[in-house]
C-alpha positions in Angstrom: -20.8 21.1 3.5 -23.0 21.8 6.7 -23.4 25.0 8.6 -21.5 25.3 11.8 -24.6 24.7 14.0 -25.2 21.5 12.0 -21.5 20.3 12.0 -21.9 20.5 15.8 -25.1 18.4 15.7 -23.7 15.9 13.4 -20.5 15.4 15.2 -21.9 12.8 17.4 -23.4 10.7 14.7 -20.1 10.8 12.6 -18.2 9.6 15.6 -20.4 6.8 16.1 -20.2 5.9 12.4 -16.3 5.8 12.3 -14.8 2.5 13.0 -11.2 1.7 13.2 -10.0 -0.3 10.0 -7.7 -3.3 9.3 -4.2 -2.5 9.0 -4.4 -2.1 5.1 -7.3 0.3 5.5 -6.0 2.6 8.1 -6.7 5.9 6.7 -3.1 7.7 7.1 -1.4 4.5 5.4 -4.0 4.6 2.6 -3.8 8.2 2.0 0.0 7.9 1.7 -0.4 5.1 -0.9 -3.1 6.7 -3.2 -0.9 10.1 -3.4 1.6 8.1 -5.1 2.1 9.0 -8.7 0.9 5.9 -9.9 -0.9 3.8 -7.0 -0.2 0.0 -7.3 -3.0 -2.7 -7.5 -3.0 -3.6 -3.8 -3.5 0.1 -3.0 -6.4 0.5 -5.3 -7.9 -2.7 -4.0 -7.7 -1.5 -0.5 -9.1 1.9 -1.6 -12.3 0.4 -2.8 -12.8 -1.7 0.0 -12.3 1.4 2.3 -14.7 3.3 0.1 -17.5 0.8 0.6 -16.9 0.4 4.2 -17.3 4.0 4.6 -20.2 4.1 2.5 -22.0 1.8 4.7 -20.9 4.0 7.7 -22.4 6.9 6.0 -25.9 5.2 5.5 -26.3 5.5 9.5 -26.0 9.3 9.2 -29.3 11.7 9.0 -29.5 13.4 5.5 -31.1 16.7 4.7 -31.2 16.2 1.0 -34.4 16.4 -0.7 -35.8 13.4 -2.2 -36.5 15.0 -5.6 -33.3 15.9 -7.6 -35.1 19.0 -9.3 -35.7 20.3 -5.7 -31.9 20.7 -5.1 -31.8 24.2 -6.5 -34.1 25.5 -4.0 -32.5 23.5 -1.2 -29.1 25.1 -2.2 -30.3 28.7 -2.4 -32.0 28.4 1.1 -28.9 27.1 2.4 -26.8 29.8 0.8 -29.3 32.5 2.3 -28.9 31.0 5.8 -25.1 31.2 5.4 -25.3 34.5 4.4 -27.5 35.7 7.2 -25.5 33.9 10.0 -22.4 35.5 8.5 -23.9 38.9 8.7 -24.7 38.3 12.2 -21.2 37.2 12.9 -19.7 40.5 11.3 -22.2 42.7 13.4 -20.9 40.7 16.6 -17.4 41.3 15.5 -18.0 45.1 15.0 -19.7 45.3 18.3 -16.5 44.0 20.1 -16.8 40.4 20.2 -13.7 38.3 20.2 -12.8 35.9 17.4 -15.0 33.1 17.3 -12.7 30.2 16.0 -9.0 31.2 16.6 -7.8 32.4 20.0 -4.4 33.4 18.4 -1.9 33.0 15.4 -0.8 29.6 16.8 -4.3 28.3 17.0 -4.8 29.3 13.3 -1.6 27.6 12.4 -2.3 24.6 14.1 -5.6 24.3 12.3 -3.9 24.8 8.8 -1.6 21.9 9.7 -4.3 19.7 11.0 -6.4 19.9 8.0 -3.6 19.5 5.6 -4.3 15.8 4.8 -7.7 17.1 3.2 -6.6 20.2 1.8 -3.7 18.7 0.0 -5.9 16.6 -2.1 -8.5 19.4 -2.9 -10.5 18.3 -5.9 -9.3 14.7 -5.8 -12.8 13.0 -5.8 -13.4 14.1 -9.5 -10.2 12.8 -10.9 -12.0 9.7 -12.4 -14.6 12.0 -14.1 -11.8 12.8 -16.5 -12.3 9.4 -17.9 -15.7 10.4 -19.2 -14.6 13.4 -21.2 -16.7 12.5 -24.0 -20.1 12.4 -22.0 -21.9 15.7 -21.7 -23.4 14.7 -18.2 -19.7 14.9 -16.8 -18.9 18.2 -18.2 -19.7 20.3 -14.9 -17.6 17.8 -12.9 -14.6 18.0 -15.3 -14.8 21.7 -15.5 -14.8 21.8 -11.7 -11.9 19.5 -11.6 -10.0 21.7 -14.1 -10.7 25.0 -12.0 -9.5 22.9 -8.7 -6.3 22.3 -10.7 -6.1 26.0 -11.8 -6.2 24.9 -15.4 -2.6 24.5 -15.1 -1.7 27.7 -13.7 0.4 27.1 -10.4 -0.9 30.4 -8.7 -4.3 28.9 -9.0 -3.9 25.1 -8.4 -5.4 24.6 -5.0 -2.9 22.1 -4.0 0.0 24.4 -4.9 -1.9 27.3 -3.1 -2.2 25.4 -0.1 1.4 24.1 0.1 2.6 27.6 -0.6 0.5 28.7 2.6 2.2 26.0 4.7 5.5 26.7 3.5 5.2 30.4 4.4 4.5 29.5 8.0 7.2 26.6 8.6 6.3 24.0 6.0 4.0 20.9 6.0 3.2 19.5 9.3 5.6 17.3 11.1 3.3 16.8 14.0 1.6 13.6 14.4 -2.0 13.4 13.6 -4.8 11.2 14.7 -6.3 8.6 12.1 -9.8 10.6 11.9 -7.6 13.5 10.5 -7.0 11.6 7.4 -10.4 9.9 6.8 -11.7 12.8 4.6 -8.5 12.7 2.3 -8.4 9.1 2.2 -12.1 9.2 1.1 -11.3 11.8 -1.7 -8.5 9.9 -2.9 -10.5 6.7 -3.0 -13.2 8.4 -5.1 -10.5 9.5 -7.5 -9.7 6.0 -8.5 -13.0 4.4 -8.1 -15.5 7.1 -9.1 -16.4 5.3 -12.2 -17.8 2.4 -10.4 -19.6 4.8 -7.8 -20.7 7.5 -10.2 -23.9 8.6 -8.2 -21.8 8.8 -5.1 -19.2 10.8 -6.7 -21.9 13.2 -7.8 -23.2 13.3 -4.3 -20.0 13.8 -2.7 -19.2 16.7 -5.0 -22.7 18.1 -4.3 -22.0 18.5 -0.5 -18.3 19.4 -0.6 -18.9 22.3 -3.0 -21.7 23.9 -0.7 -20.5 27.2 0.8 -20.2 26.6 4.6 -20.3 29.4 7.0 -17.0 28.0 8.7 -15.2 28.9 5.5 -16.3 32.6 5.6 -15.2 33.0 9.3 -12.1 31.2 8.7 -10.8 33.5 6.0 -12.0 36.7 8.0 -10.1 35.6 11.2 -6.9 34.2 9.3 -6.7 37.7 7.6 -7.1 39.4 11.1 -4.2 37.2 12.3 -1.8 38.1 9.5 -2.2 34.9 7.4 -3.0 35.0 3.9 -6.7 34.0 3.6 -6.5 33.6 -0.3 -7.1 29.9 -0.4 -10.2 30.2 1.5 -11.6 33.3 0.1 -10.9 31.6 -3.4 -13.4 28.9 -2.5 -15.8 31.3 -1.1 -16.1 32.9 -4.6 -15.8 29.9 -6.9 -18.2 28.0 -4.8 -20.9 30.5 -4.9 -24.6 29.4 -5.3 -25.3 31.7 -8.3 -23.0 30.5 -11.0 -20.1 28.9 -9.1 -19.3 25.3 -8.1 -22.3 24.9 -5.7 -24.7 25.6 -8.6 -22.8 23.3 -11.0 -22.9 20.7 -8.5 -26.7 20.8 -8.0 -27.5 21.2 -11.7 -25.2 18.2 -12.5 -27.1 15.8 -10.2 -30.5 17.1 -11.5 -29.4 16.5 -15.0 -27.6 13.0 -14.4 -30.7 11.9 -12.3 -32.9 12.6 -15.1 -30.8 10.5 -17.5 -30.5 7.6 -15.1 -32.3 4.3 -15.8 -33.6 4.4 -12.3 -33.6 8.1 -10.9 -34.6 7.0 -7.6 -31.9 4.3 -7.3 -29.3 7.2 -8.7 -30.7 9.6 -5.8 -29.8 6.9 -3.2 -26.3 6.7 -4.4 -26.3 10.5 -4.5 -27.3 10.6 -0.8 -24.7 8.1 0.2 -22.0 9.9 -1.5 -23.2 13.3 0.1 -23.1 11.9 3.6 -19.2 10.9 3.2 -18.6 14.5 3.8 -19.6 14.2 7.3 -17.3 11.3 8.2 -13.9 12.0 10.2 -13.3 15.2 11.8 -15.3 18.3 10.8 -13.7 21.7 10.5 -15.2 22.6 14.1 -13.9 19.5 15.6 -10.4 20.4 14.5 -10.8 24.0 15.6 -12.3 23.0 19.2 -9.4 20.3 19.8 -6.7 23.1 20.1 -5.3 23.8 23.7 -2.4 26.3 23.7 -0.6 25.0 26.8 -1.0 21.2 25.8 0.3 22.2 22.3 3.6 23.5 24.0 3.8 20.7 26.0 3.7 18.5 22.6 6.1 20.4 21.0 8.4 20.1 24.0 7.7 16.4 24.1 8.6 16.0 20.3 12.0 18.0 20.8 12.9 15.9 23.8 13.2 12.7 21.6 15.8 14.2 19.4 17.6 16.6 22.0 18.3 14.1 24.9 22.2 13.5 25.6 22.9 16.8 23.4 23.1 19.3 26.2 25.9 19.9 28.7 25.5 19.3 32.5 26.5 22.7 33.3 23.2 23.9 34.2 20.6 22.3 36.6 16.8 23.3 36.6 14.6 22.2 39.4 17.4 19.8 40.7 18.1 18.0 37.2 20.2 18.4 34.3 18.6 19.3 31.0 19.5 15.8 29.7 17.9 14.3 32.7 14.5 16.1 31.9 14.7 15.3 28.3 15.0 11.6 29.2 11.4 11.7 30.1 9.4 13.3 27.4 6.3 12.7 29.6 7.7 15.2 32.2 7.7 18.3 29.8 4.9 20.0 31.8 6.8 20.0 34.9 9.8 21.0 32.9 8.2 24.1 31.9 6.9 24.9 35.3 10.5 24.5 36.7 11.8 26.7 33.9 9.0 29.4 34.8 10.3 29.1 38.6 13.8 29.5 37.8 12.9 32.4 35.5 14.2 31.0 32.4 10.6 31.8 31.3 8.8 34.9 32.2 5.0 34.5 31.7 2.6 37.2 31.0 5.4 39.6 29.6 7.0 39.8 26.2 8.7 36.9 25.1 12.0 38.6 24.7 12.2 39.0 28.5 12.6 35.3 28.8 16.2 33.7 28.6 14.6 30.4 27.0 13.0 32.7 24.3 16.3 34.4 23.5 18.1 30.9 23.2 15.5 29.6 20.5 14.7 32.8 18.6 17.9 35.2 18.8 20.4 34.9 16.1 23.4 33.2 17.7 21.2 31.8 20.3 22.2 28.3 21.4 19.0 26.6 20.4 18.4 28.9 17.2 16.8 26.8 14.6 15.6 24.0 16.8 12.0 25.2 16.6 10.1 26.0 13.4 8.2 29.1 12.8 4.8 27.3 14.0 6.4 25.9 17.2 8.1 29.4 18.0 4.6 31.0 17.4 2.9 28.6 20.0 5.7 29.3 22.7 5.4 33.0 22.2 1.8 33.2 22.7 2.0 30.8 25.7 4.6 33.0 27.4 2.6 35.9 26.6 -0.6 34.8 27.7 -2.1 37.4 30.1 0.1 40.4 28.9 -2.2 43.1 28.4 0.1 45.4 26.3 0.6 43.0 23.5 0.7 44.5 20.3 -2.1 43.9 17.9 -1.6 41.7 14.9 -1.7 43.6 11.8 -4.0 42.0 9.1 -2.7 40.2 6.2 -4.0 42.6 3.9 -2.5 45.5 5.9 0.9 43.9 5.7 0.4 43.0 1.8 -0.3 46.8 1.2 3.2 47.5 2.7 5.0 45.2 0.5 6.3 45.5 -2.9 4.7 42.8 -4.9 7.0 41.3 -7.8 5.4 40.0 -10.9 5.1 36.2 -11.2 7.6 34.6 -13.6 5.6 33.5 -16.7 4.5 30.0 -16.5 4.2 29.5 -20.3 0.4 29.7 -20.3 -1.7 27.4 -22.5 0.5 26.5 -25.6 -0.8 26.0 -29.0 -3.0 23.0 -29.3 -2.0 20.6 -31.9 -3.7 17.4 -32.8 -7.2 16.1 -32.1 -9.2 15.1 -29.1 -7.5 11.8 -29.0 -4.6 13.6 -27.2 -6.6 13.8 -24.2 -6.5 10.4 -23.1 -2.5 10.7 -22.8 -2.8 13.7 -20.7 -5.1 12.3 -17.8 -2.4 10.1 -16.5 -0.4 13.4 -15.4 -3.4 14.8 -13.9 -3.7 12.5 -11.0 -4.0 13.8 -7.2 -0.3 12.9 -6.9 0.8 14.4 -10.0 -1.1 17.4 -11.2 0.6 20.2 -8.9 4.2 19.3 -10.4 5.5 20.7 -13.6 4.6 17.7 -15.9 1.1 17.7 -14.2 0.5 21.6 -14.7 1.6 21.1 -18.3 -0.8 18.4 -18.9 -3.7 20.2 -17.5 -2.9 23.2 -19.5 -3.1 21.2 -22.5 -6.1 19.1 -21.3 -7.9 22.2 -20.7 -7.3 23.8 -23.9 -8.4 20.8 -25.7 -11.4 20.0 -23.8 -12.8 23.4 -23.9 -12.2 23.7 -27.6 -13.6 20.3 -28.5 -16.1 19.5 -25.7 -17.5 22.6 -24.2 -20.3 24.4 -26.2 
């Protein structure tokens, strides 16, 4: 929502506002419960309580929204212009030889993709409750935005499906432990999914903030491509969130129109501001990016494997005076274990990873530890080993790699089927379009049918 500079300035405010929750309101637990196909009554009650708590926390944050709803268009256009200028300056710096601003290497980028997954895997969820108001023209922009987030039922365009595919292409969804602040945004979006009807102004406001094009989105897409990672999920958001006719414009116009129709426009705008500020709770994009440390990540990977690898090695080899099993019995000693592996030349730093015996054990077909580490973990270990190697090959960009591949046509997904019946069918489809269902086959089919019915019956 905010520019990179603004995000850094707001980080301290957001950290102060966030407070640990009671057990039933722990963000990670709530996130999991609300992603169920049909959350139970206890989960929904906890979601409402959590949403109210976080709305109170958001009230302590500074707000840059104009007081007048009709000033939002100008505010949005100025922000978009500022982001465009900042991105142009970034490109000039890169062309002049500046290093990447966000990601030190591919492992850093993959770490980022995994750590923001709790938010990305509920993309669009905050608008789910808008479907209940499909008869109301004021909610039309929100509903159309939700349908586009769901790809109108096309799995190739469904945002959650896209992000899942991106994760699968690089080792799957994260198994690494994430802190509670990583789940705050996802839990908030899911809470709005089921309680937006009771917090309509806040839903409009959250949508307004989330759909503004931030500088970090542009830079992330650029640098992912450089590192050979498909940036499409991010470039798609750059195009559909544009301020001219995309989600950013629809969000601003929707607030202006809804405020004009509200019984008390000033009170409605207060709710909009509260919802808008929810975007600043939890960890920001820059918080996640700046938290990465390559060496510490390698240690963390080894610590996680130690829990499952202890007592599974022979005592034939001793490293630093201990057997491998003895090292693995103490996960907190993995940093020292790596040092001893390096001293014993099992790991050769600042050289191609293939020169390290340890690397060959985990990567070479037939290696005694082949399959123990996933693609992300091996990328992290490779980059740590090769740090300081001046002759490392340049990573081809994703688009350069794609040009060399034969692209197979996608299997037909059926497309929108013939619409039979009346608009009363819409109510029966909404249940399958929930955040926990819409990206599976029945949800995709329901979305296609809903989209066809809604666009035919309700969109002028």
